[in-house]
KOLVO-270557 format. One line per field, with one value per residue (C-alpha): residue number from 1; residue in one letter; x, z, y. Coordinates in nm, 4 decimals. Example, Ala and Ser with C-alpha at 12.3 -4.5 7.8 and 13.67 -1.06 7.14 Angstrom:
num <- (1;2) .
residuo <- (a;s) .
c1 <- (1.2300;1.3670) .
c3 <- (0.7800;0.7140) .
c2 <- (-0.4500;-0.1060) .
This chain:
num <- (1;2;3;4;5;6;7;8;9;10;11;12;13;14;15;16;17;18;19;20;21;22;23;24;25;26;27;28;29;30;31;32;33;34;35;36;37;38;39;40;41;42;43;44;45;46;47;48;49;50;51;52;53;54;55;56;57;58;59;60;61;62;63;64;65;66;67;68;69;70;71;72;73;74;75;76;77;78;79;80;81;82;83;84;85;86;87;88;89;90;91;92;93;94;95;96;97;98;99;100;101;102;103;104;105;106;107;108;109;110;111;112;113;114;115;116;117;118;119;120;121;122;123;124;125;126;127;128;129;130;131;132;133;134;135;136;137;138;139;140;141;142;143;144;145;146;147;148;149;150;151;152;153;154;155;156;157;158;159;160;161;162;163;164;165;166;167;168;169;170;171;172;173;174;175;176;177;178;179;180;181;182;183;184;185;186;187;188;189;190;191;192;193;194;195;196;197;198;199;200;201;202;203;204;205;206;207;208;209;210;211;212;213;214;215;216;217;218;219;220;221;222;223;224;225;226;227;228;229;230;231;232;233;234;235;236;237;238;239;240;241;242;243;244;245;246;247;248;249;250;251;252;253;254;255;256;257;258;259;260;261;262;263;264;265;266;267;268;269;270;271;272;273;274;275;276;277;278;279;280;281;282;283;284;285;286;287;288;289;290;291;292;293;294;295;296;297;298;299;300;301;302;303;304;305;306;307;308;309;310;311;312;313;314;315;316;317;318;319;320;321;322;323;324;325;326;327;328;329;330;331;332;333;334;335;336;337;338;339;340;341;342;343;344;345;346;347;348;349;350;351;352;353;354;355;356;357;358;359;360;361;362) .
residuo <- (m;t;p;m;i;r;l;i;r;l;l;t;t;h;p;l;g;h;i;l;a;l;a;l;l;v;t;a;c;a;p;g;p;i;a;s;a;r;g;a;p;e;s;f;a;p;l;v;k;k;v;l;p;a;v;v;n;i;a;v;t;e;t;v;t;g;s;d;v;f;g;d;m;p;p;e;l;r;d;t;p;l;g;r;e;f;r;r;r;f;s;k;r;q;q;k;v;t;g;n;g;s;g;f;i;i;d;a;s;g;i;i;v;t;n;n;h;v;v;g;r;a;d;d;i;v;v;s;l;t;d;g;r;q;l;p;a;r;l;i;g;r;d;e;l;t;d;l;a;v;i;k;v;i;a;p;a;p;l;p;f;v;t;w;g;d;s;r;k;m;e;v;g;d;w;i;i;a;a;g;n;p;f;g;l;s;g;s;v;s;a;g;i;i;s;a;e;g;r;d;l;g;s;g;p;f;d;n;f;i;q;i;d;a;p;i;n;p;g;n;s;g;g;p;v;f;n;m;d;g;q;v;i;g;v;t;s;t;i;v;s;p;t;g;a;s;v;g;i;g;f;a;i;p;a;e;t;a;n;r;i;v;t;q;l;l;a;r;g;e;i;e;r;g;w;l;g;v;s;v;n;e;t;n;d;g;l;v;i;s;a;l;d;r;n;g;p;a;a;r;a;g;a;k;s;g;d;m;l;l;a;i;n;g;e;r;v;e;s;t;n;g;l;i;r;a;v;a;v;v;t;p;g;n;t;v;r;m;t;l;r;r;g;g;r;e;a;e;v;p;v;v;i;g;r;r;p;a;d;s;t;e) .
c1 <- (3.0334;2.8502;3.0166;2.8158;2.6513;2.7043;2.5399;2.8304;2.8227;3.0533;3.2689;3.6387;3.7571;3.9634;3.8769;4.1055;4.0843;4.4374;4.3316;3.9984;4.1453;4.3518;4.0567;3.7507;3.5887;3.4009;3.0435;3.0480;2.7594;2.9508;1.3980;1.3376;1.0838;1.2271;1.1132;1.0905;1.3655;1.7090;1.9725;2.3254;2.5086;2.8169;3.0056;2.9296;3.2125;2.9979;2.7799;3.0797;3.2447;2.9240;2.8717;3.2081;3.3342;3.0521;3.1521;3.3852;3.5988;3.5302;3.8058;3.7069;3.8925;3.7180;3.8076;3.7062;3.7480;3.7635;3.4088;3.2911;3.4333;3.3035;2.9547;2.9930;3.1072;2.8609;2.6442;2.7339;3.1005;3.0597;3.0230;3.2920;3.6391;3.7698;3.5106;3.5658;3.9429;3.9062;3.6838;3.9258;4.2306;4.0961;3.7657;3.9275;4.1825;4.1238;4.2500;4.2210;4.1066;4.0486;3.7962;3.6943;3.3606;3.2006;2.9565;2.8220;2.7693;2.4083;2.4608;2.7354;2.7761;2.9309;2.6390;2.7312;2.5202;2.6678;2.5815;2.5379;2.7660;3.0462;3.0435;2.8045;3.0734;3.3618;3.5839;3.7240;3.5936;3.8016;3.6550;3.8720;3.7493;3.8289;4.0681;4.2815;4.1697;4.1075;3.8579;3.7529;3.3844;3.1348;2.8321;2.4976;2.2692;2.2298;1.9614;2.0468;1.7198;1.7740;2.1566;2.1811;2.3874;2.4607;2.7954;2.9236;3.2538;3.3562;3.5202;3.6460;3.4348;3.1096;3.1491;3.0164;2.6977;2.4391;2.0609;1.8079;1.6137;1.2857;1.3574;0.9869;1.0146;1.3002;1.2219;1.3914;1.6249;1.7049;2.0695;2.2519;2.6077;2.7512;3.0368;3.2583;3.5874;3.6024;3.8976;4.0062;4.0456;3.8952;3.6862;3.5799;3.2642;3.0834;2.7828;2.4923;2.1163;1.8499;1.8055;1.5085;1.3148;1.1658;1.4163;1.3697;1.6966;1.5630;1.7962;1.5207;1.1614;1.2503;1.4192;1.3117;1.6319;1.6995;1.9064;2.1746;2.4270;2.6850;2.9927;3.0245;3.2740;3.3937;3.4590;3.1527;2.9363;2.7422;2.8227;2.5589;2.3758;2.2886;2.0276;2.1198;2.0278;2.2958;2.0500;2.0935;1.8333;2.0000;2.2661;2.4792;2.4789;2.5165;2.6201;2.5457;2.8593;3.0185;3.3643;3.3439;3.3777;3.1260;2.9454;2.6972;2.4368;2.4380;2.1747;2.1004;1.8665;1.6091;1.6244;1.2576;1.3650;1.7046;1.5820;1.3106;1.5466;1.8205;1.5728;1.4667;1.8242;1.9171;1.6153;1.6342;1.9434;1.7215;1.4215;1.0750;0.8703;0.5018;0.3708;0.0364;0.0882;-0.0275;0.1133;-0.0256;-0.0268;-0.0087;-0.2847;-0.4087;-0.6848;-0.4610;-0.3272;-0.5012;-0.4357;-0.3054;-0.2222;-0.2400;-0.0426;-0.3020;-0.2187;-0.1206;-0.2826;-0.4769;-0.6235;-0.7295;-0.8995;-1.1084;-0.9211;-0.9485;-0.7563;-0.8936;-0.9714;-0.8521;-0.6316;-0.6785;-0.5411;-0.3810;-0.5168;-0.6829;-0.3613;-0.3812;-0.1234;-0.0505;0.2584;0.3965;0.6833;0.4460;0.2370;0.5445;0.6639;0.3191;0.2888;0.6527;0.6449;0.3621;0.4782;0.3753;0.0695;-0.0899;-0.4130;-0.4533;-0.7484;-0.7156;-0.9462;-1.0612;-1.2857;-1.4759;-1.7556;-1.7707;-1.8130;-1.5497;-1.5012;-1.2503;-1.1248;-0.9269;-0.6066;-0.3677;-0.0271;0.2194;0.5979;0.7668;0.9649;1.3261;1.2722;0.9309;0.8546;0.5663) .
c3 <- (-1.8984;-1.6296;-1.2881;-1.0437;-0.7824;-0.4320;-0.0986;0.1363;0.5143;0.6228;0.8700;0.7881;0.8469;0.6730;0.7904;0.5892;0.3138;0.1880;0.1124;-0.0466;-0.2559;-0.4425;-0.4860;-0.5837;-0.6400;-0.3173;-0.3226;-0.0021;0.2157;0.3204;1.9025;1.7278;1.4526;1.1114;1.0049;0.6494;0.4138;0.5029;0.2597;0.2742;0.5765;0.5177;0.7230;0.8986;1.1454;1.4418;1.4101;1.3739;1.6847;1.8757;1.7839;1.6909;2.0502;2.0925;1.7830;1.8526;1.6713;1.7591;1.7153;1.7446;1.7590;1.6822;1.6157;1.2745;1.1082;0.7462;0.7773;0.8808;0.5622;0.3547;0.4788;0.3321;-0.0039;-0.2916;-0.3200;-0.6836;-0.5868;-0.2873;-0.4828;-0.7397;-0.7286;-0.5956;-0.3156;-0.2176;-0.2088;0.0103;0.2523;0.2633;0.3340;0.5608;0.7224;1.0585;1.0644;1.3290;1.3074;1.5110;1.2910;1.3604;1.2304;1.2732;1.2832;1.4295;1.7047;1.9065;2.2758;2.3816;2.7566;2.9666;3.1549;2.8419;2.6537;2.2855;1.9830;1.6832;1.4302;1.5263;1.2410;1.4001;1.7481;1.7321;1.7236;1.8816;2.1457;2.2471;2.1883;2.2321;2.1917;2.0922;2.1821;1.9856;2.2625;2.2046;2.5027;2.4497;2.6692;2.6775;2.6130;2.6882;2.4892;2.6475;2.3799;2.0060;1.7463;1.4207;1.2454;1.2630;1.2741;1.5945;1.9089;2.2360;2.4140;2.7261;2.8428;3.1896;3.2060;3.5097;3.4158;3.2229;2.8475;2.5746;2.4175;2.1523;2.1507;1.9185;1.6701;1.4991;1.1672;1.0790;1.0483;0.8009;0.4332;0.1079;0.0310;0.3944;0.4785;0.6944;0.8015;0.8597;1.0989;1.1608;1.0835;0.7137;0.6421;1.0032;0.9552;1.2852;1.3305;0.9674;0.8605;0.5299;0.4267;0.1967;0.1790;0.2318;-0.1113;-0.0376;0.2491;0.3234;0.1178;0.1246;0.0254;0.0607;0.3490;0.6038;0.7073;0.8935;0.6052;0.6119;0.5358;0.4872;0.1713;0.1893;-0.0564;0.2044;0.1323;0.3703;0.3319;0.5037;0.8659;0.8846;1.0083;1.3168;1.2817;1.3292;1.0717;1.2129;1.1260;1.1306;1.5001;1.5868;1.6649;1.5455;1.2822;1.1485;1.2017;0.8951;0.7957;0.4256;0.0886;-0.2675;-0.4757;-0.7802;-0.6354;-0.2600;-0.1877;-0.1778;-0.4961;-0.3119;-0.2288;0.1401;0.3825;0.7457;0.9982;1.0941;1.4470;1.4842;1.4679;1.6348;1.9417;2.0092;1.9664;2.1782;2.4578;2.4647;2.4530;2.7476;2.9421;2.8629;2.6540;2.3826;2.1670;2.2234;1.9056;1.8542;1.6466;1.4785;1.3470;0.9878;0.6374;0.3803;0.0058;-0.1442;-0.3980;-0.5759;-0.3169;-0.0124;0.2061;0.1991;0.4826;0.3175;0.6291;1.0064;1.2906;1.4496;1.7996;1.6985;1.8139;1.4912;1.4822;1.8463;1.7660;1.4929;1.1752;0.8858;0.5719;0.2901;0.5106;0.3838;0.6478;0.6118;0.9167;1.2587;1.5161;1.2362;1.0367;0.6926;0.6063;0.2385;0.2269;0.4043;0.5546;0.6536;0.8455;1.0112;1.1219;1.2476;1.4640;1.5725;1.7558;1.9811;2.3134;2.3445;2.5647;2.4511;2.2535;1.9100;1.6774;1.3569;1.0739;0.8579;0.5530;0.5008;0.2535;0.1739;0.5387;0.7529;1.1243;1.3899;1.5879;1.9144;1.9118;2.2013;2.0376;2.0928;2.1033;1.7657;1.7312;1.6272;1.2888;1.2124;0.8766;1.0504) .
c2 <- (-15.5180;-15.3256;-15.3818;-15.5927;-15.3755;-15.5057;-15.4404;-15.3862;-15.3884;-15.1090;-15.3014;-15.2831;-15.6393;-15.9048;-16.2603;-16.4916;-16.2326;-16.3008;-16.6583;-16.5824;-16.3036;-16.5619;-16.7907;-16.5905;-16.2552;-16.1965;-16.0751;-15.8719;-15.7737;-15.5135;-13.3487;-13.0495;-13.0310;-12.9570;-12.6148;-12.4926;-12.6056;-12.4731;-12.3631;-12.4959;-12.3533;-12.1426;-12.3994;-12.7262;-12.6573;-12.5438;-12.8527;-13.0845;-12.9378;-12.9996;-13.3645;-13.5163;-13.5736;-13.8283;-14.0300;-14.3235;-14.5769;-14.9403;-15.1986;-15.5643;-15.8933;-16.2199;-16.5797;-16.7120;-17.0477;-17.1439;-17.2769;-16.9285;-16.7836;-17.0753;-16.9896;-16.6402;-16.7746;-16.7200;-17.0359;-17.0870;-17.1349;-17.3670;-17.6893;-17.6115;-17.7710;-17.4398;-17.4307;-17.7924;-17.7435;-17.4360;-17.6285;-17.9232;-17.7117;-17.4387;-17.5447;-17.6305;-17.3509;-17.0843;-16.7323;-16.4130;-16.1275;-15.7617;-15.5161;-15.1540;-14.9818;-14.6742;-14.5860;-14.2952;-14.2258;-14.1678;-14.1374;-13.9795;-14.3090;-14.4665;-14.6233;-14.6607;-14.7549;-14.9367;-15.2092;-15.5731;-15.6764;-15.4703;-15.6270;-15.9242;-16.1943;-16.0060;-16.1633;-15.8237;-15.4702;-15.1538;-14.8059;-14.5092;-14.1615;-13.8472;-13.7346;-14.0442;-14.2487;-14.6201;-14.8015;-15.1677;-15.2240;-15.4984;-15.6007;-15.5051;-15.6475;-15.6931;-15.7515;-15.9270;-15.8429;-15.4659;-15.4841;-15.2818;-15.3352;-15.1569;-15.1644;-14.9902;-14.8460;-14.7325;-14.3891;-14.1944;-13.8916;-13.8307;-13.8646;-13.6352;-13.7699;-13.6979;-13.7360;-13.8926;-13.6859;-13.7710;-13.9419;-13.9232;-13.5453;-13.5632;-13.5172;-13.6071;-13.3199;-13.2297;-13.1687;-13.4231;-13.5020;-13.8500;-13.9196;-14.2194;-14.3866;-14.4776;-14.7075;-14.6522;-14.2750;-14.1659;-13.8552;-13.8182;-13.6356;-13.5970;-13.3913;-13.4550;-13.4839;-13.7470;-13.9031;-14.1311;-14.2858;-14.6264;-14.8248;-15.2033;-15.3726;-15.7244;-15.8042;-15.8697;-15.8053;-15.4872;-15.3057;-14.9426;-14.7542;-14.3861;-14.3381;-14.0682;-13.9317;-13.8237;-14.0387;-14.3363;-14.6182;-14.9369;-14.8394;-14.6121;-14.9019;-14.7986;-14.4301;-14.1591;-13.9496;-13.6064;-13.3488;-12.9812;-12.9595;-13.2147;-13.4938;-13.8521;-13.9374;-14.2526;-14.5201;-14.5987;-14.9638;-15.0416;-14.9025;-14.9996;-14.9948;-15.1567;-15.0858;-15.1425;-14.7693;-14.4868;-14.3912;-14.1722;-14.4378;-14.5210;-14.6443;-14.5693;-14.7298;-14.4623;-14.3233;-14.4147;-14.7804;-14.7494;-14.5598;-14.8180;-15.1150;-14.9573;-14.8829;-15.2487;-15.3761;-15.1556;-15.2801;-15.6527;-15.7265;-15.8752;-15.7906;-15.9325;-15.8977;-15.9478;-16.2394;-16.3024;-16.6549;-16.6090;-16.6395;-16.3981;-16.3490;-16.0022;-15.9290;-15.6194;-15.5949;-15.6412;-15.9185;-16.2554;-16.5002;-16.8171;-17.0192;-16.9934;-17.1414;-17.3706;-17.2478;-16.8944;-16.5701;-16.5059;-16.8567;-16.8329;-16.5014;-16.6653;-16.5695;-16.8156;-16.8949;-16.6812;-16.3819;-16.0448;-15.8795;-15.5050;-15.3241;-15.3467;-15.1010;-14.9073;-14.8642;-15.0233;-15.2896;-15.3385;-15.5618;-15.8650;-15.6677;-15.3905;-15.6439;-15.7937;-15.4495;-15.3463;-15.6582;-15.6810;-15.3469;-15.4707;-15.6119;-15.9783;-16.0140;-15.6889;-15.6826;-15.5238;-15.4791;-15.6798;-15.5730;-15.8638;-15.8886;-16.2129;-16.2658;-15.8952;-15.7940;-15.6222;-15.6766;-15.5716;-15.8698;-15.8358;-16.0417;-16.1055;-16.0819;-16.3667;-16.3701;-16.3995;-16.7257;-16.6842;-16.8486;-16.7004;-16.5374;-16.3554) .
């Protein structure tokens, strides 16, 4: 039988794992322009020496209950005798658990980027630097939808840091290196290439991953992916694996997304996303508006059910997620041009973008 392939979030953690391991098989959810193609360098050592001091290990402690773990149980097992017994015996039990992930410093003052699933529910966060120092950290802001978070440490002297690169200038086949703390082994690096771009894993409306073949494993969560100039072009987040370890298919959040989200988190501690207030159906001809929020921005601008939605600010949108991403990056209160087709005629309609509700599908 072919092993089940699993999407695995790369946080090394074990909440009540010794109990669940006896009960079920867990399905885990674990700027320089690029010039002409470069050959493989004789050694990655100079690049590693340049960037590794800014890569950190992140240790977290959080309180979990049996009900937390029950919520992560595969749905098909929850209403079985095994699932009901687990809930009866452990739903009210609390336990302190620890986990490890990775991150990288983007400012000498101690600003660190990582994944939301590493620090999002942590009671305590401790950052370990490559020189052995351990510093407590506090959460600045986090975003569940893109799985990004920002934390900060206080150090007596400026810290080494790395800068963002332009992920849009990277191409399939370009060399990269990934750094982090797989299985808690701090200061580890691996090399590979970009295998694909724009991957949608079905985990959310903002999926737009870079696929890499550089080995990454549990503990790499939140670690940086560097181009050959030592700039961060991605943040590692997820792997696909039948075993739980690297099989050469890993995914990183593009710097284009991460830089924008981090900037907003540093400014406000949260993300304000644009909202249009429509539901759409995908057809061979494009997106058809199937429903509108009666008081939403699109309805106020005159859009109607049955209209074909073609573009936002002149940029064509061809999928539901593409529309969500195009609107979400607009600051609420700003006006965009929405191109509609109705009765065979096209028109550009100005729309004042609203603020995306927390539970909105658009």
